[in-house]
Backbone of each chain as ProteinMPNN parsed JSONL, in Angstrom:
{"seq_chain_A": "MVTIEFLGPINKSPLTLDIKNLSELSILLKDDTEVVNWLENCAVAVNDTLVSSKDIQLNSGDRVCLLPPVCGG", "coords_chain_A": {"N_chain_A": [[18.284, -18.346, 11.259], [16.64, -16.905, 8.582], [13.286, -15.487, 7.614], [11.462, -15.531, 4.782], [9.206, -13.847, 3.157], [6.276, -13.589, 0.816], [4.428, -11.412, -0.743], [1.243, -10.176, -1.411], [0.056, -10.951, -4.804], [2.158, -13.012, -5.451], [1.782, -15.281, -3.975], [2.874, -17.326, -2.656], [4.207, -19.718, -0.026], [5.913, -18.623, 3.024], [9.276, -18.818, 3.605], [11.974, -20.462, 5.309], [15.288, -19.645, 5.729], [18.919, -20.414, 5.804], [20.567, -17.834, 5.522], [23.116, -15.399, 4.85], [23.078, -12.692, 3.905], [21.449, -10.573, 1.232], [22.352, -11.062, -1.265], [23.026, -13.647, -1.257], [20.538, -14.684, -0.756], [19.371, -13.668, -3.168], [20.656, -15.374, -5.065], [19.703, -17.92, -4.216], [16.904, -17.776, -4.833], [16.701, -17.202, -7.496], [16.795, -19.728, -8.467], [14.385, -20.631, -7.953], [11.668, -21.74, -9.364], [9.181, -20.841, -8.934], [9.42, -18.282, -8.372], [11.207, -16.834, -9.627], [10.564, -15.255, -11.855], [9.408, -13.156, -10.881], [11.402, -11.417, -9.672], [12.489, -9.375, -10.895], [10.812, -7.442, -10.853], [10.147, -6.9, -8.331], [10.15, -5.12, -4.94], [11.975, -5.004, -2.098], [11.809, -5.494, 1.232], [13.42, -5.374, 4.4], [12.893, -6.472, 7.59], [10.478, -4.839, 7.689], [11.424, -2.578, 6.441], [12.085, -0.815, 3.45], [14.754, -1.646, 1.172], [17.383, -0.741, -0.941], [19.516, -1.935, -1.929], [21.325, -4.805, -2.483], [23.369, -5.22, -0.889], [23.082, -6.067, 1.869], [23.444, -7.314, 5.202], [22.303, -9.888, 6.736], [20.615, -11.117, 9.687], [20.067, -13.826, 12.131], [16.488, -14.309, 12.77], [15.929, -12.086, 11.469], [13.539, -10.721, 8.759], [12.376, -11.04, 5.628], [10.782, -9.449, 3.192], [9.131, -9.755, -0.119], [7.719, -7.457, -2.35], [5.678, -7.424, -5.026], [4.723, -5.341, -7.922], [2.393, -2.562, -7.111], [-1.009, -1.069, -6.567], [-3.099, 0.468, -5.303], [-6.269, 1.861, -4.269]], "CA_chain_A": [[17.343, -18.528, 10.14], [15.967, -15.698, 8.109], [12.121, -15.849, 7.041], [11.094, -14.819, 3.331], [7.738, -13.667, 2.954], [6.159, -13.425, -0.413], [3.436, -10.783, -0.552], [0.21, -10.181, -2.474], [-0.135, -12.256, -5.765], [2.973, -14.178, -5.428], [0.955, -16.669, -3.532], [3.885, -18.792, -2.149], [4.288, -19.824, 1.383], [7.164, -18.182, 3.502], [10.609, -19.718, 3.534], [13.048, -20.247, 6.394], [16.482, -20.147, 5.178], [20.011, -20.115, 6.437], [21.495, -16.91, 4.954], [23.875, -14.331, 5.718], [22.878, -11.589, 3.274], [20.458, -10.63, 0.372], [22.943, -11.831, -2.259], [22.985, -15.261, -1.132], [19.002, -14.853, -1.303], [19.043, -13.511, -4.702], [21.259, -16.601, -5.912], [18.797, -18.995, -4.08], [15.477, -17.381, -5.537], [16.716, -17.242, -9.03], [16.675, -21.342, -8.843], [13.13, -21.006, -7.696], [10.936, -21.386, -10.392], [7.756, -20.01, -8.616], [9.621, -16.759, -7.827], [12.371, -16.245, -10.373], [10.052, -14.429, -12.866], [8.749, -11.898, -10.118], [12.604, -10.99, -9.087], [12.778, -8.137, -11.719], [9.567, -6.388, -10.7], [9.673, -6.694, -6.854], [10.867, -4.507, -4.085], [12.723, -5.814, -1.128], [12.086, -5.011, 2.759], [14.032, -6.166, 5.696], [12.198, -6.206, 8.896], [9.63, -3.926, 7.173], [12.001, -1.435, 5.752], [12.367, -1.019, 2.221], [16.05, -1.515, 0.858], [17.65, -0.241, -2.214], [20.534, -2.469, -2.476], [21.34, -6.238, -1.94], [24.704, -5.493, 0.029], [22.496, -5.845, 3.149], [23.648, -8.388, 5.925], [21.201, -10.484, 7.263], [21.009, -11.713, 11.034], [18.995, -14.944, 12.392], [15.588, -13.764, 13.003], [15.439, -11.236, 10.476], [12.412, -11.026, 8.387], [12.642, -10.265, 4.247], [9.617, -9.478, 2.358], [9.196, -9.305, -1.765], [6.709, -6.883, -2.703], [5.552, -7.226, -6.362], [3.98, -3.886, -8.417], [1.24, -2.312, -6.376], [-1.963, -0.678, -7.366], [-4.245, 0.789, -4.565], [-7.418, 2.729, -4.573]], "C_chain_A": [[16.735, -17.208, 10.046], [14.445, -16.142, 7.538], [12.075, -14.778, 6.001], [9.805, -14.747, 3.041], [7.372, -13.06, 1.456], [4.707, -12.68, -0.539], [2.522, -10.603, -1.664], [-0.017, -11.24, -3.4], [0.741, -13.15, -6.012], [2.383, -15.503, -5.195], [1.993, -17.878, -3.447], [3.972, -18.541, -0.685], [5.641, -19.39, 1.623], [8.353, -19.346, 3.395], [11.214, -19.544, 4.616], [14.207, -20.388, 5.846], [17.733, -19.502, 5.858], [21.042, -19.241, 5.674], [22.113, -15.832, 5.538], [23.594, -12.836, 5.0], [21.978, -11.629, 2.079], [21.153, -11.231, -0.94], [22.948, -13.071, -2.392], [21.363, -15.45, -1.367], [18.761, -14.846, -2.627], [19.682, -15.026, -5.485], [20.003, -17.892, -5.55], [17.355, -18.945, -4.879], [15.58, -17.374, -7.026], [16.689, -18.972, -9.663], [15.244, -21.541, -8.522], [12.053, -20.772, -8.581], [9.638, -20.733, -10.217], [8.094, -18.629, -8.509], [10.409, -15.997, -9.026], [11.718, -15.123, -11.379], [9.556, -13.088, -12.272], [10.082, -10.761, -9.669], [12.505, -9.539, -9.564], [11.83, -6.986, -11.227], [9.225, -6.205, -8.829], [10.62, -6.087, -6.011], [11.203, -5.199, -2.869], [12.52, -5.145, 0.501], [12.528, -5.942, 3.621], [13.588, -5.707, 6.982], [11.356, -4.842, 8.638], [10.214, -2.443, 6.864], [12.364, -1.676, 4.476], [13.878, -0.754, 1.851], [16.42, -1.255, -0.467], [18.894, -0.954, -2.824], [20.875, -3.974, -1.847], [22.703, -6.361, -1.03], [24.033, -5.286, 1.384], [22.869, -7.182, 3.796], [22.467, -8.448, 6.636], [21.461, -11.405, 8.714], [19.821, -12.696, 11.475], [17.88, -14.086, 13.104], [15.017, -12.745, 12.446], [14.449, -11.741, 9.324], [12.614, -10.346, 6.763], [11.157, -10.514, 3.644], [9.806, -8.9, 0.69], [7.906, -8.726, -1.87], [6.526, -6.477, -4.176], [4.688, -5.684, -6.846], [2.511, -3.873, -7.526], [0.256, -1.526, -7.258], [-3.254, -0.294, -6.061], [-5.223, 1.566, -4.94], [-8.493, 2.145, -5.297]], "O_chain_A": [[16.379, -16.503, 10.991], [14.429, -17.235, 6.973], [12.436, -13.605, 6.104], [9.277, -15.774, 2.616], [8.068, -12.175, 0.959], [3.749, -13.444, -0.421], [2.912, -10.837, -2.808], [-0.268, -12.37, -2.979], [0.422, -14.115, -6.706], [2.426, -16.51, -5.902], [1.955, -18.988, -3.977], [3.847, -17.432, -0.167], [6.524, -19.603, 0.793], [8.193, -20.538, 3.133], [11.102, -18.415, 5.094], [14.298, -21.493, 5.31], [17.72, -18.382, 6.368], [22.114, -19.678, 5.254], [21.732, -15.348, 6.604], [23.94, -11.843, 5.639], [21.64, -12.774, 1.781], [20.43, -11.908, -1.672], [22.885, -13.639, -3.482], [20.972, -16.333, -2.131], [18.128, -15.707, -3.239], [19.077, -15.596, -6.392], [19.512, -18.622, -6.411], [16.827, -19.913, -5.425], [14.579, -17.534, -7.725], [16.602, -19.351, -10.831], [14.798, -22.652, -8.806], [11.508, -19.668, -8.593], [9.047, -20.161, -11.133], [7.2, -17.783, -8.539], [10.258, -14.807, -9.305], [12.398, -14.135, -11.657], [9.326, -12.094, -12.961], [9.884, -9.577, -9.396], [12.445, -8.606, -8.763], [12.13, -5.792, -11.24], [8.328, -5.567, -8.278], [11.813, -6.354, -6.161], [10.489, -6.182, -2.673], [13.261, -4.207, 0.795], [12.149, -7.112, 3.657], [13.912, -4.599, 7.409], [11.566, -3.853, 9.339], [9.592, -1.391, 7.014], [12.972, -2.723, 4.25], [14.319, 0.342, 2.197], [15.572, -1.64, -1.273], [19.299, -0.699, -3.958], [20.624, -4.168, -0.658], [23.057, -7.43, -0.533], [24.419, -4.324, 2.048], [22.686, -8.194, 3.119], [21.766, -7.527, 7.056], [22.357, -12.245, 8.802], [18.667, -12.375, 11.189], [18.215, -13.24, 13.933], [13.868, -12.386, 12.706], [14.462, -12.913, 8.948], [12.994, -9.177, 6.693], [10.547, -11.583, 3.653], [10.441, -7.9, 0.353], [6.943, -9.404, -1.513], [7.04, -5.449, -4.618], [4.081, -5.045, -5.987], [1.757, -4.824, -7.32], [0.504, -1.297, -8.442], [-4.302, -0.94, -6.087], [-5.101, 2.055, -6.063], [-9.483, 2.819, -5.582]]}, "seq_chain_B": "MNKENRLQLFDGDLPVEEITNAWYDEFRNSNFGAIITFVGVVRDEDGIDGLSFDIYEPILNNWFNSWQEKANKNNAIVLMAHSRGDVLNHTSSYIAAVCSPKRRVALELIDEFVEDFKKSAPIWKYDIIDGKRVYAEERSTKIEGSGILA", "coords_chain_B": {"N_chain_B": [[-3.887, -0.636, 14.073], [-3.443, 2.575, 12.836], [-1.735, 5.187, 14.721], [-3.57, 7.468, 16.323], [-5.75, 6.963, 14.84], [-5.95, 7.829, 12.31], [-5.463, 6.511, 9.794], [-7.396, 4.125, 8.357], [-8.567, 0.824, 8.153], [-10.781, -1.168, 6.359], [-12.829, -4.146, 6.18], [-13.968, -5.031, 2.967], [-16.446, -2.984, 1.222], [-16.314, 0.665, 1.726], [-17.767, 2.427, 4.478], [-18.67, 5.439, 3.448], [-20.103, 7.855, 3.86], [-20.253, 7.676, 6.605], [-17.446, 7.584, 7.346], [-16.319, 10.026, 6.214], [-18.143, 12.041, 7.17], [-17.344, 11.626, 10.065], [-14.734, 12.413, 10.043], [-15.177, 15.047, 9.464], [-16.77, 16.234, 11.622], [-14.884, 15.571, 13.485], [-12.685, 17.509, 12.882], [-13.823, 19.955, 12.26], [-13.623, 21.961, 14.341], [-10.929, 22.534, 14.548], [-9.81, 24.671, 13.484], [-8.967, 24.209, 10.654], [-8.934, 25.639, 7.782], [-9.318, 24.464, 5.259], [-10.661, 21.464, 4.07], [-10.074, 18.743, 2.259], [-11.497, 16.17, 0.494], [-11.216, 13.186, -1.188], [-12.794, 10.882, -2.835], [-12.411, 7.321, -4.003], [-14.254, 5.524, -6.408], [-15.189, 2.238, -7.449], [-15.539, 1.394, -10.65], [-17.299, 0.336, -13.232], [-16.072, -1.592, -15.487], [-14.725, -3.103, -18.309], [-16.06, -5.692, -17.976], [-15.759, -6.452, -15.313], [-16.729, -7.549, -11.805], [-16.112, -6.312, -9.771], [-13.495, -4.994, -7.507], [-10.811, -6.41, -5.99], [-8.544, -6.555, -2.895], [-5.329, -6.854, -1.412], [-3.339, -6.129, 1.506], [-0.51, -4.842, 2.922], [0.087, -4.343, 6.23], [2.299, -3.403, 8.039], [4.084, -1.868, 6.583], [2.55, -0.208, 5.189], [1.705, 1.504, 7.186], [4.171, 2.565, 7.822], [4.606, 3.953, 5.665], [2.351, 5.907, 5.537], [2.607, 7.089, 7.979], [4.902, 8.849, 7.42], [4.117, 10.256, 5.335], [2.336, 11.681, 7.179], [4.045, 13.046, 8.856], [5.291, 14.714, 6.907], [3.126, 16.406, 5.929], [2.273, 17.535, 8.672], [4.585, 19.095, 8.792], [3.553, 21.343, 7.369], [1.738, 22.077, 8.643], [-0.526, 20.679, 8.292], [-2.908, 17.918, 8.266], [-3.039, 14.475, 7.062], [-5.362, 12.086, 6.195], [-6.815, 8.85, 5.738], [-8.599, 6.341, 4.444], [-9.1, 2.705, 3.538], [-10.139, -0.316, 1.789], [-10.064, -3.813, 2.708], [-9.918, -6.929, 0.962], [-13.072, -7.866, -0.955], [-14.596, -5.381, -3.097], [-17.38, -4.169, -4.556], [-18.671, -3.126, -7.582], [-19.241, 0.55, -8.289], [-19.086, 1.104, -5.527], [-17.35, 2.294, -2.687], [-13.691, 1.993, -2.395], [-11.436, 3.394, -1.362], [-10.49, 6.285, 0.548], [-9.139, 9.446, 0.665], [-7.923, 12.151, 2.52], [-7.091, 15.67, 3.221], [-6.357, 18.122, 5.58], [-6.042, 21.534, 6.196], [-4.82, 24.489, 7.193], [-4.734, 26.182, 5.108], [-5.955, 26.819, 1.931], [-4.357, 26.368, -0.579], [-2.146, 24.782, 0.328], [-3.623, 22.631, 1.119], [-4.692, 21.82, -1.357], [-2.593, 21.084, -3.116], [-1.223, 19.143, -1.413], [-3.145, 17.029, -1.394], [-2.991, 16.223, -4.045], [-0.116, 15.329, -4.344], [-0.208, 13.334, -2.305], [-2.03, 11.309, -3.171], [-1.227, 10.686, -5.474], [1.309, 9.638, -4.948], [0.599, 7.655, -3.128], [-0.59, 5.749, -4.866], [1.706, 4.739, -6.305], [3.203, 4.039, -4.398], [2.3, 2.826, -2.109], [1.96, -0.35, 0.02], [-0.281, -2.197, -1.495], [-2.26, -4.45, -3.145], [-4.045, -5.172, -6.188], [-6.807, -6.633, -7.532], [-8.899, -7.663, -9.99], [-12.184, -8.592, -10.246], [-13.447, -11.336, -11.593], [-15.886, -13.432, -12.738], [-16.291, -14.141, -10.413], [-13.717, -14.849, -9.51], [-10.422, -13.947, -8.513], [-8.407, -11.739, -10.336], [-5.065, -10.818, -10.534], [-4.461, -7.411, -11.019], [-2.231, -6.746, -12.811], [-1.151, -5.259, -15.13], [-1.887, -2.68, -14.41], [-0.542, -2.08, -12.419], [2.111, -0.629, -10.394], [5.719, -0.553, -10.315], [7.273, -0.732, -7.172], [9.459, 1.979, -6.319], [12.927, 1.185, -6.519], [12.792, -1.437, -6.992], [13.797, -4.932, -8.116], [16.227, -5.505, -6.99], [17.043, -7.931, -6.4], [17.198, -9.429, -8.638]], "CA_chain_B": [[-4.443, 0.505, 13.754], [-2.434, 3.727, 13.044], [-1.799, 6.18, 15.818], [-4.814, 8.771, 16.236], [-6.86, 6.532, 14.009], [-5.865, 8.468, 10.951], [-5.344, 5.425, 8.66], [-8.427, 3.159, 8.697], [-8.598, -0.283, 7.138], [-12.266, -1.789, 6.549], [-13.239, -5.399, 5.196], [-15.089, -4.782, 2.088], [-16.609, -1.345, 0.929], [-16.009, 1.546, 2.637], [-19.056, 3.442, 4.545], [-18.161, 6.787, 3.057], [-20.679, 8.997, 4.554], [-19.844, 7.351, 8.051], [-16.105, 7.916, 7.573], [-16.156, 11.608, 5.86], [-18.762, 12.804, 8.454], [-16.659, 11.656, 11.464], [-13.698, 13.361, 9.776], [-15.689, 16.579, 9.306], [-17.002, 16.261, 12.831], [-13.601, 15.711, 14.37], [-11.685, 18.287, 12.495], [-14.121, 21.31, 11.802], [-13.508, 22.759, 15.322], [-9.622, 22.506, 14.699], [-9.481, 25.633, 12.659], [-8.427, 24.18, 9.231], [-9.77, 26.351, 6.757], [-9.87, 23.758, 3.993], [-10.675, 20.147, 4.275], [-10.377, 18.453, 1.063], [-11.789, 14.727, 0.677], [-11.081, 12.311, -2.275], [-13.301, 9.409, -2.725], [-12.274, 6.717, -5.173], [-15.288, 4.572, -6.579], [-14.897, 1.154, -8.324], [-16.002, 1.725, -12.029], [-17.922, -1.002, -14.061], [-15.507, -1.638, -16.769], [-13.883, -4.478, -18.746], [-16.843, -6.798, -17.694], [-15.52, -6.986, -13.798], [-17.939, -7.428, -10.926], [-15.641, -5.606, -8.591], [-12.196, -5.219, -7.231], [-10.339, -7.156, -4.472], [-7.179, -6.026, -2.22], [-4.37, -7.37, -0.364], [-2.802, -4.85, 2.222], [0.564, -5.306, 4.081], [0.093, -3.157, 6.894], [3.232, -2.641, 8.513], [4.852, -0.959, 5.626], [1.561, 0.86, 4.681], [1.827, 2.239, 8.356], [5.36, 3.515, 7.875], [4.319, 4.949, 4.4], [1.304, 6.968, 6.094], [3.305, 7.93, 9.038], [5.831, 9.301, 6.644], [3.21, 11.448, 5.023], [1.596, 12.395, 8.145], [5.054, 14.08, 9.102], [5.34, 15.834, 5.77], [1.987, 17.121, 6.346], [2.52, 18.133, 9.795], [5.384, 20.344, 8.654], [2.937, 22.364, 6.678], [0.584, 22.567, 9.716], [-1.671, 20.213, 7.919], [-2.814, 16.544, 8.471], [-3.766, 13.513, 6.144], [-6.361, 11.097, 6.567], [-7.015, 7.771, 4.853], [-9.281, 4.821, 4.651], [-8.864, 1.845, 2.191], [-10.576, -1.61, 1.925], [-9.41, -5.036, 2.284], [-11.015, -7.936, 0.379], [-13.523, -7.515, -2.067], [-15.538, -4.133, -3.115], [-18.074, -4.278, -5.73], [-18.708, -1.799, -8.534], [-20.082, 1.38, -7.801], [-18.956, 1.397, -4.101], [-15.862, 2.816, -2.444], [-12.489, 1.23, -1.549], [-10.331, 4.542, -0.893], [-10.624, 7.674, 0.546], [-7.998, 10.283, 1.397], [-8.187, 13.569, 2.865], [-6.171, 16.556, 3.774], [-6.994, 19.215, 6.393], [-4.946, 22.379, 6.223], [-5.236, 25.942, 7.347], [-4.65, 27.24, 3.796], [-6.561, 25.948, 0.724], [-3.478, 25.942, -1.45], [-1.534, 23.662, 0.866], [-4.588, 21.286, 1.044], [-4.97, 21.232, -2.963], [-1.026, 20.582, -3.426], [-0.924, 18.141, -0.731], [-3.976, 16.004, -1.769], [-2.471, 15.644, -5.374], [0.788, 14.571, -4.093], [-0.741, 12.383, -1.46], [-2.814, 10.433, -3.722], [-0.323, 9.98, -6.705], [2.332, 8.88, -4.215], [-0.401, 6.476, -2.605], [-1.037, 4.916, -6.229], [2.973, 3.96, -6.666], [4.319, 3.421, -3.371], [1.489, 1.925, -0.853], [1.978, -1.836, -0.481], [-1.653, -2.752, -1.817], [-2.334, -5.204, -4.135], [-5.321, -5.137, -6.604], [-7.352, -7.789, -8.156], [-10.178, -7.788, -10.721], [-13.137, -9.791, -9.654], [-14.233, -11.629, -12.78], [-16.642, -14.384, -12.619], [-15.945, -14.772, -8.919], [-12.288, -15.165, -9.336], [-9.668, -12.755, -8.402], [-7.117, -11.631, -11.303], [-4.096, -9.751, -10.255], [-4.465, -6.153, -12.11], [-0.796, -6.58, -13.161], [-0.93, -4.033, -16.109], [-2.313, -1.411, -13.939], [0.327, -1.907, -11.028], [3.385, -0.017, -10.606], [6.775, -0.978, -9.376], [7.768, 0.286, -6.228], [11.062, 2.371, -6.39], [14.196, 0.186, -5.868], [12.598, -2.831, -7.35], [14.512, -5.536, -9.023], [17.565, -5.69, -6.467], [17.399, -9.448, -6.371], [17.176, -10.139, -10.095]], "C_chain_B": [[-3.456, 1.806, 13.898], [-2.811, 4.693, 14.015], [-2.771, 7.306, 15.564], [-5.565, 8.081, 15.438], [-6.713, 7.356, 12.661], [-5.724, 7.813, 9.754], [-6.324, 4.484, 9.297], [-8.671, 2.066, 7.725], [-10.06, -1.122, 7.461], [-12.347, -3.241, 5.782], [-14.388, -4.947, 4.371], [-15.275, -3.293, 2.048], [-16.608, -0.592, 1.721], [-17.396, 2.348, 3.002], [-18.626, 4.71, 4.662], [-18.879, 7.783, 3.694], [-20.402, 8.96, 6.089], [-18.254, 7.819, 8.594], [-15.921, 9.421, 7.399], [-17.003, 12.435, 6.983], [-18.066, 12.831, 9.681], [-15.47, 12.473, 11.157], [-13.933, 14.706, 10.027], [-15.965, 16.816, 10.867], [-15.803, 16.546, 13.733], [-12.737, 16.921, 14.15], [-12.303, 19.741, 12.284], [-13.853, 22.378, 12.677], [-11.938, 23.016, 15.479], [-8.91, 23.565, 13.996], [-8.482, 25.522, 11.39], [-9.456, 24.67, 8.456], [-10.212, 25.456, 5.536], [-9.724, 22.474, 4.485], [-10.931, 19.533, 3.016], [-10.394, 16.62, 1.018], [-11.857, 14.155, -0.864], [-11.663, 10.978, -2.057], [-13.403, 8.611, -3.994], [-13.367, 5.61, -5.199], [-15.037, 3.537, -7.596], [-15.866, 1.472, -9.491], [-16.207, 0.144, -12.514], [-17.208, -0.759, -15.308], [-14.775, -2.876, -16.918], [-14.503, -5.788, -18.146], [-16.4, -7.268, -15.921], [-16.518, -6.598, -12.951], [-17.477, -6.289, -9.589], [-14.199, -5.599, -8.451], [-12.08, -5.942, -5.877], [-8.842, -6.52, -3.931], [-6.541, -6.623, -1.221], [-3.72, -5.993, 0.316], [-1.641, -5.55, 3.053], [0.782, -4.207, 4.855], [1.179, -2.458, 7.538], [4.157, -1.761, 7.743], [3.968, 0.074, 5.167], [1.538, 2.056, 5.99], [3.049, 3.032, 8.172], [5.018, 4.313, 6.833], [3.353, 6.153, 4.917], [2.153, 7.554, 7.047], [4.324, 9.026, 8.358], [5.191, 10.65, 6.205], [2.574, 12.32, 6.022], [2.779, 13.51, 8.808], [5.246, 15.126, 8.307], [4.337, 16.714, 6.027], [2.007, 18.081, 7.449], [3.436, 19.388, 9.689], [4.819, 21.614, 7.883], [1.654, 22.71, 7.537], [-0.56, 22.044, 9.237], [-1.578, 18.856, 8.59], [-3.282, 15.779, 7.217], [-4.358, 12.593, 7.013], [-6.535, 10.151, 5.479], [-7.766, 6.701, 5.231], [-9.331, 4.061, 3.413], [-9.762, 0.409, 2.817], [-9.63, -2.657, 1.84], [-10.575, -5.986, 1.807], [-11.819, -7.389, -0.688], [-14.72, -6.095, -2.108], [-16.054, -4.225, -4.604], [-18.221, -2.842, -6.467], [-19.608, -0.983, -7.924], [-20.218, 1.439, -6.222], [-17.379, 1.815, -3.789], [-14.836, 2.034, -1.807], [-11.343, 2.161, -1.089], [-10.872, 5.811, -0.889], [-9.419, 8.279, 1.244], [-8.419, 11.795, 1.498], [-6.961, 14.348, 3.376], [-6.963, 17.683, 4.385], [-5.764, 20.103, 6.604], [-5.583, 23.792, 6.525], [-5.32, 26.713, 6.075], [-5.061, 26.338, 2.779], [-5.351, 25.679, -0.176], [-2.352, 24.599, -1.012], [-2.364, 22.46, 0.637], [-4.431, 20.652, -0.44], [-3.807, 20.578, -3.353], [-0.961, 19.199, -2.773], [-1.864, 17.121, -1.112], [-3.517, 15.406, -3.071], [-1.32, 14.816, -5.21], [0.627, 13.229, -3.26], [-1.372, 11.122, -2.259], [-1.997, 9.772, -4.989], [0.744, 9.163, -5.92], [1.98, 7.588, -3.848], [-0.201, 5.375, -3.727], [0.598, 4.191, -6.477], [3.69, 3.574, -5.701], [3.363, 2.436, -2.04], [1.41, 0.465, -1.229], [0.377, -2.447, -0.218], [-1.816, -3.303, -2.946], [-3.841, -5.338, -4.86], [-5.602, -5.956, -7.585], [-8.599, -7.51, -8.912], [-11.117, -8.913, -10.165], [-14.033, -10.204, -11.001], [-14.746, -13.229, -12.607], [-16.167, -15.109, -11.444], [-14.534, -15.049, -8.608], [-11.232, -13.841, -9.388], [-8.356, -12.824, -9.324], [-6.183, -10.403, -10.936], [-4.052, -8.64, -11.68], [-3.061, -5.695, -12.405], [-0.492, -5.2, -14.054], [-1.193, -2.488, -15.521], [-1.346, -1.189, -12.615], [1.539, -1.401, -11.42], [4.375, -0.392, -9.687], [7.19, -0.26, -8.319], [9.355, 0.722, -6.466], [12.034, 1.602, -5.666], [13.831, -1.379, -6.306], [13.397, -3.66, -8.224], [15.989, -5.795, -8.482], [17.929, -7.213, -6.259], [17.178, -10.331, -7.567], [18.569, -10.256, -10.719]], "O_chain_B": [[-2.799, 2.02, 14.917], [-3.981, 5.035, 14.19], [-2.665, 8.0, 14.553], [-6.482, 8.849, 15.147], [-7.739, 7.378, 11.981], [-5.84, 8.432, 8.696], [-6.222, 4.081, 10.455], [-8.959, 2.337, 6.56], [-10.364, -1.596, 8.556], [-11.817, -3.292, 4.673], [-15.478, -4.575, 4.805], [-14.549, -2.482, 2.623], [-16.958, -1.058, 2.806], [-18.082, 2.85, 2.112], [-18.236, 5.172, 5.734], [-18.191, 8.701, 4.141], [-20.326, 9.988, 6.762], [-17.909, 8.229, 9.702], [-15.421, 10.072, 8.317], [-16.504, 13.385, 7.586], [-18.084, 13.844, 10.381], [-15.146, 13.282, 12.027], [-13.169, 15.453, 10.638], [-15.273, 17.703, 11.366], [-15.708, 17.483, 14.525], [-12.089, 17.371, 15.094], [-11.529, 20.688, 12.142], [-13.791, 23.534, 12.258], [-11.586, 23.668, 16.462], [-7.688, 23.541, 13.845], [-7.568, 26.29, 11.089], [-10.615, 24.256, 8.429], [-11.257, 25.651, 4.916], [-8.802, 22.226, 5.262], [-12.057, 19.743, 2.564], [-9.468, 15.925, 1.437], [-12.576, 14.738, -1.675], [-11.202, 10.118, -1.307], [-14.161, 8.92, -4.913], [-13.482, 4.841, -4.245], [-14.645, 3.956, -8.685], [-17.01, 1.817, -9.197], [-15.543, -0.863, -12.269], [-17.575, 0.095, -16.116], [-14.306, -3.565, -16.012], [-13.822, -6.77, -17.85], [-16.756, -8.344, -15.442], [-17.167, -5.568, -13.129], [-18.185, -5.691, -8.779], [-13.588, -6.23, -9.313], [-12.908, -6.051, -4.973], [-8.101, -6.013, -4.773], [-7.129, -6.919, -0.181], [-3.632, -4.941, -0.317], [-1.783, -6.583, 3.707], [1.451, -3.241, 4.486], [1.191, -1.233, 7.664], [4.929, -0.988, 8.311], [4.423, 1.148, 4.775], [1.382, 3.26, 5.787], [2.947, 4.241, 8.379], [5.121, 5.519, 7.055], [3.671, 7.314, 4.659], [2.427, 8.733, 6.819], [4.439, 10.104, 8.941], [5.541, 11.782, 6.54], [2.301, 13.499, 5.799], [2.451, 14.632, 9.195], [5.367, 16.28, 8.719], [4.657, 17.853, 6.368], [1.798, 19.28, 7.265], [3.219, 20.452, 10.269], [5.431, 22.676, 7.77], [0.747, 23.462, 7.181], [-1.623, 22.598, 9.516], [-0.622, 18.515, 9.286], [-3.891, 16.409, 6.352], [-4.058, 12.324, 8.176], [-6.422, 10.558, 4.323], [-7.584, 6.153, 6.319], [-9.565, 4.613, 2.338], [-9.972, 0.171, 4.006], [-8.61, -2.61, 1.152], [-11.766, -5.911, 2.106], [-11.343, -6.472, -1.357], [-15.549, -5.91, -1.217], [-15.343, -4.329, -5.604], [-17.943, -1.736, -6.003], [-20.538, -1.369, -7.217], [-21.275, 1.767, -5.683], [-16.432, 1.655, -4.559], [-15.067, 1.442, -0.753], [-10.382, 1.694, -0.477], [-11.485, 6.391, -1.786], [-8.819, 7.76, 2.185], [-9.1, 12.437, 0.698], [-5.98, 13.792, 3.869], [-7.993, 18.141, 3.89], [-4.696, 19.683, 7.049], [-6.7, 24.13, 6.132], [-5.924, 27.783, 6.009], [-4.604, 25.197, 2.712], [-5.367, 24.521, -0.594], [-1.892, 23.736, -1.76], [-1.946, 21.446, 0.078], [-4.16, 19.486, -0.726], [-3.927, 19.5, -3.934], [-0.688, 18.203, -3.443], [-1.278, 16.041, -1.187], [-3.622, 14.191, -3.239], [-1.297, 13.712, -5.754], [1.257, 12.206, -3.529], [-1.129, 9.982, -1.864], [-2.117, 8.612, -5.384], [1.004, 8.023, -6.305], [2.656, 6.582, -4.065], [0.289, 4.272, -3.485], [0.591, 3.02, -6.858], [4.693, 2.878, -5.863], [3.821, 1.576, -1.288], [0.998, 0.017, -2.299], [-0.072, -2.962, 0.806], [-1.498, -2.621, -3.921], [-4.793, -5.602, -4.125], [-4.804, -6.103, -8.511], [-9.465, -7.01, -8.195], [-10.714, -9.984, -9.711], [-15.034, -9.603, -11.39], [-13.935, -14.119, -12.353], [-15.766, -16.272, -11.386], [-14.21, -15.461, -7.494], [-11.306, -12.925, -10.207], [-7.46, -13.657, -9.193], [-6.524, -9.225, -11.04], [-3.76, -8.876, -12.852], [-2.707, -4.522, -12.294], [0.255, -4.289, -13.699], [-0.817, -1.429, -16.024], [-1.45, -0.191, -11.902], [2.038, -1.609, -12.526], [4.135, -0.565, -8.492], [7.495, 0.915, -8.523], [10.263, -0.063, -6.739], [12.008, 1.388, -4.454], [14.52, -2.346, -5.979], [13.761, -3.067, -9.239], [16.871, -6.204, -9.236], [19.071, -7.574, -5.972], [17.02, -11.552, -7.578], [18.707, -10.775, -11.827]]}, "name": "protein", "num_of_chains": 2, "seq": "MVTIEFLGPINKSPLTLDIKNLSELSILLKDDTEVVNWLENCAVAVNDTLVSSKDIQLNSGDRVCLLPPVCGGMNKENRLQLFDGDLPVEEITNAWYDEFRNSNFGAIITFVGVVRDEDGIDGLSFDIYEPILNNWFNSWQEKANKNNAIVLMAHSRGDVLNHTSSYIAAVCSPKRRVALELIDEFVEDFKKSAPIWKYDIIDGKRVYAEERSTKIEGSGILA"}
């Protein structure tokens, strides 16, 4: 199982999903009305490393984070 | 906590004098000819009472460590302090500093370090309005590579 965390203002509890890659996650989240509008603006990290493609395989125990637009300082 | 305590996070507003004095005391004997400190202060504008912040520490630490490596290649170091939670107007939420043997390196690094922080560090800002947190969406920047799941 893979844990999905939604950071900052997305304000959604983590999900635990049986998925094999980020493409499967994309399909599932496009059907989630709480999240779909954030997808265009969110960066994605797998196990705390930012990734630039959804051609990423996922293994059980992996953690995926969605990071919406940032503004520190 | 970041290694060597060069990235410090605080709940609420920053104790600016305590932080900057400690940095100066720690590094003035290290033969850095230039120590540049940037202090960000929350402005009273648009009717806000202050700002509030969420931080995702694992990726912030990775981001900061990559900057430390970059600075070290120029014989410099970077330092940073940031607030979590609420920070009221006219207090500080963010301090960045560069210590370098050479003035020009420090001036250029502090500019790049602060600008990259604004667009890359995993920190989310909210305005505090009538006691509520309102995400500062219009002032926020997409992290490079955003949108791959869309």
